[in-house]
Backbone as numpy.savetxt, mean C-alpha at the origin, in Angstrom:
# Nx Ny Nz CAx CAy CAz Cx Cy Cz
24.32 10.43 24.07 23.86 11.26 23.13 22.48 11.22 23.20
22.02 12.68 23.33 20.27 12.46 22.83 20.07 12.60 21.09
19.21 11.48 21.16 19.06 11.26 19.00 18.02 12.28 18.75
18.51 13.83 17.88 17.19 14.50 17.27 16.21 13.99 16.59
16.53 12.26 15.74 15.74 12.24 15.31 14.40 11.21 15.78
13.01 11.69 15.73 12.06 11.10 16.64 11.08 10.55 15.56
10.93 9.48 15.16 10.46 8.79 14.63 8.78 8.35 14.63
7.64 9.05 14.56 6.33 9.28 15.20 5.25 8.19 13.66
5.89 8.17 12.68 5.48 7.07 11.86 5.27 6.62 10.25
5.02 6.06 9.78 5.27 6.71 8.37 4.54 7.87 7.82
5.46 8.42 6.70 4.81 9.38 6.30 4.87 9.37 4.75
5.26 8.37 4.03 4.70 7.70 2.28 5.97 6.65 2.26
5.26 5.77 1.13 5.67 4.73 0.58 5.95 5.42 -0.63
6.46 4.45 -1.52 6.51 4.94 -3.01 6.63 3.33 -3.89
6.06 2.89 -4.93 5.65 1.96 -5.40 6.04 2.62 -6.79
7.12 1.46 -7.36 7.43 2.23 -9.09 6.12 0.70 -9.69
5.43 1.33 -10.60 4.26 1.14 -11.36 4.62 0.57 -13.06
4.06 -0.40 -13.32 3.80 -0.64 -14.57 2.58 0.10 -15.17
1.27 -0.44 -14.24 0.27 0.10 -14.91 -0.58 0.87 -13.73
-0.61 1.78 -13.81 -1.09 2.88 -13.36 -2.28 3.46 -13.14
-3.38 2.98 -13.61 -4.75 3.15 -13.76 -5.45 1.72 -13.08
-4.16 0.70 -13.20 -4.35 -0.80 -12.51 -4.65 -0.52 -11.10
-3.16 0.21 -10.65 -3.14 0.65 -9.52 -3.80 1.48 -8.74
-4.56 2.56 -9.26 -5.36 3.32 -8.69 -6.81 3.04 -8.66
-7.66 1.69 -9.63 -8.60 1.07 -9.66 -8.20 0.43 -8.24
-7.12 0.04 -7.79 -6.77 -0.76 -6.79 -6.77 -0.08 -5.52
-5.81 1.08 -5.34 -5.63 1.69 -4.31 -7.26 2.73 -3.86
-7.53 2.84 -4.87 -8.62 4.24 -4.96 -9.98 3.50 -5.00
-10.38 2.50 -6.14 -11.25 1.93 -5.97 -12.24 0.79 -5.05
-10.89 -0.26 -4.26 -10.92 -0.98 -3.38 -10.30 -0.78 -2.04
-9.40 0.14 -2.00 -9.30 0.01 -0.70 -9.50 1.17 -0.07
-10.25 2.86 -1.50 -11.23 3.94 -0.96 -9.78 4.89 -0.48
-8.65 4.75 -0.86 -7.61 5.55 -0.92 -8.52 7.16 -2.13
-7.70 8.34 -1.90 -8.27 8.91 -2.75 -6.75 10.17 -3.57
-6.57 10.45 -4.39 -5.48 11.33 -5.23 -5.69 12.44 -4.38
-4.62 12.69 -4.19 -4.02 13.80 -3.38 -3.73 14.86 -4.41
-2.19 14.31 -5.11 -2.16 14.92 -6.62 -1.61 14.20 -7.43
-1.91 14.82 -8.37 -0.97 14.22 -9.68 0.05 14.89 -10.71
1.21 14.43 -10.60 2.13 15.09 -11.17 2.80 14.50 -12.36
1.36 14.23 -13.59 2.16 13.14 -14.91 3.58 13.86 -15.67
3.73 14.95 -15.76 5.20 15.43 -15.86 6.42 14.66 -15.25
6.19 14.14 -14.21 7.32 13.19 -13.93 7.12 12.17 -13.39
5.66 11.72 -13.69 5.57 10.37 -13.04 5.10 9.66 -12.19
4.39 11.21 -11.01 4.03 10.43 -10.10 2.99 11.21 -9.44
2.32 10.24 -8.82 0.79 10.63 -8.50 0.91 9.94 -6.95
0.36 11.02 -5.77 0.07 10.88 -4.35 -0.95 10.56 -3.90
-1.11 9.42 -3.21 -2.31 8.98 -3.29 -2.84 9.01 -1.56
-3.83 9.52 -1.47 -3.74 9.42 0.25 -4.17 8.70 0.83
-3.36 8.34 1.82 -3.71 7.12 2.91 -3.82 7.45 4.34
-5.04 8.30 4.58 -5.15 8.68 6.49 -4.41 9.65 6.15
-3.44 9.94 7.37 -2.17 11.09 7.06 -0.86 10.89 6.46
-0.75 9.41 6.10 -0.03 9.34 5.27 -0.22 9.10 3.67
1.04 8.56 2.71 1.09 8.56 1.52 1.25 7.15 1.13
0.78 6.85 -0.34 1.25 6.29 -1.19 1.97 6.49 -2.69
2.80 6.92 -2.40 2.93 7.57 -4.21 3.28 6.26 -5.30
2.62 6.36 -6.53 2.56 5.59 -7.38 3.98 6.39 -8.35
5.09 5.79 -9.05 5.97 5.95 -9.60 6.26 5.30 -11.28
5.48 5.64 -11.92 5.71 5.23 -13.40 6.70 4.76 -14.21
6.86 3.44 -14.51 8.16 3.20 -15.16 8.82 3.98 -16.15
7.43 4.59 -16.84 7.92 5.27 -18.26 8.15 6.83 -17.80
7.87 7.34 -16.34 8.51 8.77 -16.14 9.85 8.82 -16.18
10.27 10.39 -15.67 11.63 10.69 -15.53 12.08 9.60 -14.30
11.06 9.58 -13.01 11.20 9.02 -11.66 11.23 8.11 -12.25
10.90 7.01 -12.84 10.50 5.56 -13.26 11.93 5.23 -13.57
12.24 5.81 -14.91 13.14 5.48 -15.49 14.60 5.28 -15.15
14.79 6.01 -13.74 16.37 6.67 -13.04 15.91 4.98 -11.96
15.21 4.27 -11.89 15.13 3.16 -10.75 15.56 2.04 -11.59
15.36 1.83 -12.60 16.11 0.39 -13.35 14.94 -0.22 -13.41
15.11 -1.31 -13.84 14.07 -2.80 -14.24 12.55 -2.32 -13.28
11.21 -2.88 -13.73 10.61 -2.72 -12.84 10.03 -3.80 -12.17
8.65 -3.68 -11.09 8.26 -5.22 -10.12 8.33 -6.28 -11.35
8.43 -7.14 -10.81 7.61 -8.10 -11.40 8.23 -9.66 -10.33
7.71 -10.99 -10.70 8.25 -12.25 -9.93 9.17 -11.82 -9.33
10.11 -11.64 -9.83 11.44 -11.44 -9.90 12.31 -10.34 -9.41
11.35 -9.70 -9.03 12.36 -7.87 -8.96 11.50 -7.08 -7.78
10.63 -7.70 -7.13 9.83 -6.86 -5.96 10.37 -5.12 -5.28
9.70 -4.77 -5.93 9.64 -3.52 -4.72 10.31 -3.17 -3.32
9.50 -4.76 -2.28 9.35 -4.51 -1.17 8.70 -5.79 -0.84
9.18 -6.04 0.48 8.72 -7.15 0.74 6.87 -7.02 0.98
6.52 -6.60 1.76 4.98 -5.82 1.85 4.88 -4.61 2.91
3.69 -3.83 3.03 3.63 -3.28 3.76 2.21 -3.09 4.29
2.23 -1.94 5.54 0.39 -2.54 6.21 0.13 -1.00 6.39
-1.08 -1.14 6.02 -1.94 -0.18 5.61 -3.07 -0.52 7.76
-3.01 0.39 8.61 -3.95 0.34 9.51 -5.18 0.49 8.55
-6.06 -0.06 9.60 -7.58 -0.24 9.52 -8.33 -0.03 10.54
-9.36 1.42 10.91 -9.47 1.39 12.04 -10.72 1.87 11.77
-12.19 1.49 11.89 -12.37 0.17 12.65 -12.14 -0.94 11.70
-11.71 -1.96 11.78 -11.62 -3.45 11.82 -12.69 -4.14 11.77
-13.77 -4.06 11.00 -14.44 -5.50 10.72 -14.17 -6.13 9.91
-13.22 -7.60 10.03 -12.77 -8.54 9.53 -13.55 -9.24 8.30
-14.79 -9.00 9.31 -16.25 -9.79 8.12 -16.48 -8.91 6.85
-16.68 -7.89 7.37 -17.25 -6.83 6.30 -15.93 -6.56 5.28
-14.88 -6.67 5.83 -13.69 -5.99 4.92 -13.43 -7.63 3.73
-13.57 -8.65 4.53 -13.51 -9.99 4.19 -14.63 -9.65 2.26
-15.72 -9.96 2.82 -16.90 -9.52 2.12 -16.75 -8.69 0.85
-15.88 -7.34 0.92 -15.31 -6.60 0.20 -14.78 -6.76 -0.69
-13.69 -7.25 -0.22 -12.26 -7.83 -1.16 -13.18 -8.72 -2.12
-13.90 -9.69 -1.86 -14.26 -10.76 -2.35 -15.12 -10.28 -3.67
-16.00 -9.04 -3.56 -16.68 -8.53 -4.02 -16.01 -7.58 -5.28
-14.85 -7.40 -5.24 -13.52 -6.70 -6.34 -12.82 -8.04 -6.51
-12.83 -9.25 -6.23 -12.33 -10.11 -6.46 -10.59 -9.89 -6.26
-10.56 -9.86 -5.77 -9.61 -9.61 -4.25 -9.01 -10.63 -3.46
-8.08 -11.67 -3.99 -8.12 -13.07 -2.82 -6.94 -12.47 -1.55
-7.80 -13.10 -0.75 -6.83 -12.93 0.68 -5.82 -14.10 0.73
-4.64 -13.70 0.81 -3.79 -15.03 0.96 -3.35 -15.04 2.29
-3.34 -14.53 3.15 -2.89 -14.76 4.42 -3.56 -14.02 5.82
-4.20 -14.76 6.65 -4.45 -13.84 7.73 -4.40 -14.60 9.07
-4.24 -13.77 10.45 -3.95 -14.34 11.57 -4.02 -12.58 12.96
-3.60 -13.09 13.54 -3.06 -12.39 14.39 -1.31 -11.65 13.99
-1.36 -10.56 13.89 0.24 -10.16 13.89 0.57 -9.16 14.86
1.97 -8.87 14.97 2.26 -7.68 15.60 2.97 -6.79 14.94
2.03 -5.69 15.45 2.62 -4.08 14.28 2.86 -3.07 15.48
2.71 -1.75 14.90 3.23 -0.83 15.66 2.39 -0.89 17.06
1.25 -0.95 17.03 0.24 -0.89 18.22 0.08 -2.04 19.33
0.67 -3.51 18.28 1.17 -4.47 19.13 0.11 -5.66 18.54
-0.86 -6.51 18.73 -1.30 -8.36 18.21 -2.39 -7.45 17.94
-2.32 -7.52 16.59 -4.04 -7.98 16.30 -4.15 -8.60 14.63
-5.28 -8.60 14.56 -5.91 -9.43 12.95 -5.25 -8.47 11.84
-4.87 -8.98 11.25 -4.19 -8.94 9.63 -4.92 -9.69 8.83
-4.91 -9.10 7.40 -5.27 -10.04 5.90 -4.12 -9.44 5.09
-3.43 -10.49 4.55 -2.64 -10.20 3.21 -3.21 -10.63 2.10
-3.59 -9.27 1.01 -3.78 -9.17 0.06 -2.28 -8.92 -0.91
-2.93 -8.90 -2.14 -1.90 -8.31 -3.22 -2.59 -7.12 -4.31
-1.75 -6.54 -4.18 -1.66 -5.40 -5.33 -1.81 -5.68 -6.15
-2.89 -5.34 -7.90 -2.42 -5.66 -8.97 -1.19 -5.95 -9.97
0.19 -5.27 -8.84 1.45 -5.87 -9.67 2.32 -6.39 -8.69
1.10 -7.53 -7.81 2.36 -8.34 -7.03 2.87 -7.62 -5.82
2.44 -6.66 -5.08 3.03 -6.02 -3.89 2.22 -6.10 -2.86
2.21 -7.14 -1.37 1.81 -7.62 -0.73 1.45 -6.02 0.00
0.02 -5.96 0.43 -0.67 -5.35 1.53 -1.06 -6.09 2.75
-0.68 -5.69 3.92 -1.06 -5.93 4.87 -2.53 -4.77 5.33
-3.81 -5.46 5.85 -4.52 -4.65 6.28 -4.35 -4.87 7.28
-4.25 -4.07 8.39 -3.58 -4.22 9.72 -4.68 -3.77 10.83
-5.40 -4.66 11.32 -6.34 -4.02 12.41 -6.06 -3.94 13.63
-6.86 -3.23 15.04 -5.73 -2.40 16.35 -5.45 -3.47 17.15
-4.82 -3.36 18.24 -4.67 -4.60 19.09 -5.55 -5.27 19.54
-5.69 -6.65 19.97 -6.73 -7.13 20.78 -6.40 -6.90 21.90
């Protein structure tokens, strides 16, 4: 049987957040994303990440309240997600992260959507692990 579902990549990821401003400072100020649309009436902010989106849902908004307890050390939303970074200048990225007091938790060659390539693991202000993934080597 021919599968009618053809996945071509990620559309968006949704993170439930305690501190929206800290998350905006990280994703926009440090990683360079931009606010695509803000919908405070439902507690939802869409961030543009290239052709994809990261949605921030506040715990005190209508959408966030429906999700139960918020993220924490014992209640993470997910293991990690990877953002493709092109071009990938590891030294420049390390310097930029250091200037923003963002620690690199791990780094190395990892397999991803386009093959093996360099990646750096960091954490956002609410403990979510973010992988910055370079192209295949």
